[in-house]
N, C-alpha and C positions, 0 to 999 in steps of 0.2 A: 395478547401474548407477543411478546420479542421477540425475532428473528433472533435468533443464531448465528453469527459469522466460523465457529468455532466444533472443533471435535473435540478438541474438552472441556468443562466449566466447572466452575471451585464458586463455594457459597463468600464470600467478602472475608467472613471469619476464619474459615479456613487459611483461604490465603493465607491473612494475615500471620497468621502462627510458622507459615514459613514460607515466604519467596520464593527462594534458592532452591525446596523439592519440589514448587509443581513446575519452574521451570527444570528442572531435570527431567519429573516425571514426563513433562508434554513431549520431550528433544526439541525437532526446529517446525511442530504443528505452535499457532494461536490458542492463548489458551480465552475464556470468558470466564470474566469476572462478574460474579455477578449481587446484586444489593435488593433483596425483597424479593428473588430470584426475577428477578432484568438483571441486564448487559451496564455491569458502570463503566466496565475500558473494556481494551484486549491487550492479555503484554503477546508478547511479538523477541523475537528472537535480535539482536543490533543484524543478522542475516538476511530476514524478512522480513524488517524493516525498509533496510535496502532497496528489496530488489522492490518493493511498492514502491518507494521515492523514485527509481527506472523506470516501474511502469507509468507512472505519474509523468514523470518526465516529457515518457515516451510517446505516449495521448498526445503532451505537449505538440509535441516535432510535428506527429502524424493533423493536428488542425492547422494548422501555418503550413503544413503543406499544399496543405488540400486548399487551400484561401491564395492560396502562391499560382498552384495549377486552374485553380475558379478566374485567374488571373491576366495565364500566358497571357493572352490577344495582346494585352497591352506595355507587355515585356519588349525592353531597347532590346538587343542584338548584342556583345561586345568580344572585342577578340582576346583573353587573361593571356598572352605572346608580347600584349599591346598597348600593356597599363604598364 
């Protein structure tokens, strides 16, 4: 059985009947839409989607910082006032 990463779930057929009502009922929580009792997709609000995208961007930045810190001994010191 697949793990469902949402507090709410609904069948595809029920979702098709009134998607706007599903969104209102869930509030800011994600909803797993199921097809044959398996997650077909997740419905999220724009606010939650933006937060997810920001988190992914932050993780990319953390990885970049870690790489740069690992090679800081080869860095060249500069004075930004002289640029």
